[in-house]
N, C-alpha and C positions, 0 to 999 in steps of 0.2 A: 336115324330118321327121326322126324319130329311129327307131332300133331298139332292140330289146330289151336288148341289151348296154349301149348307150350311156345308155338310161334307168337301168339298174341301176347302172352306174358313177356318173353324176350324183347319184343317190340316197346313195350312199356317200359322195360327197364333199361334199354339201350341209350336213350338220351342221358340218363343219370350214370349209368355204369360203363358204357362203351359196349361195343357187341360181343367181344370174348368174355368179359366180366359178367354180361347179362345172361350169356349161355350157361357159363359155370355156375352163375346163383341159381339158375332154374334146376340144373343137374343136382346141386347140392341140397337145395330145399325138397326136392323130389326124394333124394336118398332119405332124407331124415323122415320122410312119410313111408318109406319101404316102397317106392315106386320109381319108375323112370319117367323121364318126360314124354315118352311115346304113350304111357300108361295114363296121362293125366285125363280124368274125366270130370263131368259136372260134379260129381260127388266128392271130388277133392279139392274143389276151389276154395271153400270156405276156411278149412284148415290150411291150404296153401297160402291163402292171402294173408294170413296170420304170420305164417313162418317168414314170408317174404317181407312182411311189415317190421319183424323183429330184426332181421337182417338189415333192412335199410334204415332202421333208427340210428345206426351210427353215422349216418350221412348227415344227420341234423336237420333235414328239410321236412320238417313235419307236415306241411301241407302238400307237397309232392308225394310223400310217403302215402298219406290219406287218399289222395286221388288216385294213386295206383291200387292201393287195397280196395277202394270202391269198384274200380274198373274190373279187377279180378273176379271180386263176387259177384258182379253183374253178367259176366260171360256166359253164352250159352251156345 
């Protein structure tokens, strides 16, 4: 089961990574924070956006990565 934040983050990542990889990326970055996607709360968004940004850096699309980071940080 997912929550509102994890669904939004996955939907931001899907165009870049595909559905499966977006889901796995959220799970992986949550695990690095010691939480699950179901536990994502507003208090996690700043740190999670940084983790997601670092992971996306390998794709080389800085503008798209920056847009995704901004969107994650502004979620409520």
